C-alpha positions in Angstrom: 1.4 -19.1 10.6 -0.2 -15.6 10.6 2.3 -14.3 8.0 1.3 -17.2 5.7 -2.3 -16.2 6.0 -1.6 -12.7 4.8 0.6 -14.0 2.0 -2.4 -15.9 0.5 -4.7 -13.0 0.7 -5.2 -9.7 -1.1 -5.2 -6.4 0.7 -7.4 -3.4 -0.1 -6.0 -0.2 1.4 -6.2 3.5 1.2 -3.3 5.9 1.7 -3.5 9.5 2.9 -0.9 12.1 3.7 1.3 14.6 1.9 1.6 13.9 -1.8 0.2 10.4 -1.7 1.1 9.8 -5.4 4.7 9.5 -4.1 3.7 6.5 -2.0 2.4 4.8 -5.1 5.7 5.5 -6.9 7.8 4.2 -4.0 5.7 1.1 -3.7 6.0 0.3 -7.4 9.7 0.9 -7.3 10.0 -1.5 -4.4 8.4 -4.2 -6.5 4.8 -4.1 -5.1 2.2 -4.8 -7.7 -0.6 -2.3 -7.2 -3.9 -3.1 -8.7 -7.2 -1.3 -8.9 -5.7 2.1 -8.0 -8.3 4.7 -7.6 -8.1 8.4 -6.7 -10.0 9.4 -3.6 -10.7 12.9 -2.2 -7.9 12.6 0.4 -5.6 10.2 -1.3 -5.7 6.9 -3.2 -7.1 3.4 -2.7 -5.5 0.3 -4.2 -5.3 -3.5 -3.9 -2.0 -5.5 -3.4 -1.0 -8.9 -2.4 -1.1 -9.7 1.3 2.5 -10.8 1.1 3.4 -7.1 0.5 1.6 -5.8 3.6 4.8 -5.3 5.7 6.6 -3.7 2.8 3.7 -1.2 2.3 3.6 -0.4 6.0 7.3 0.3 6.0 7.1 2.6 3.0 4.1 4.4 4.5 5.9 4.9 7.9 9.1 6.1 6.3 7.3 8.6 4.1 4.8 9.9 6.7 1.7 8.5 5.0 -1.2 6.7 6.7 -2.5 3.4 5.5 -6.1 2.3 6.4 
C-alpha cells in the first residue's frame, strides 16, 4: 500500500555531490521525467513522479550523489 501512495504523488528533491548534472542525465536516460529543474548553489532541485522514487534513489546511490 505504501508504494501505491508514492506512485500517486509528486516528489520534490534536491541532489548534491560531484558533478550533479550527471545525475540529471542518468535519470533522464533511465526514463524518469524530471520537471521544474532548477540550479542551486550546491546542486540541482527538481520534481518527479513519486513512482520514480526508488529509481532515483538507486541512481543517486550508484553515482555517489545525495538526495534530499
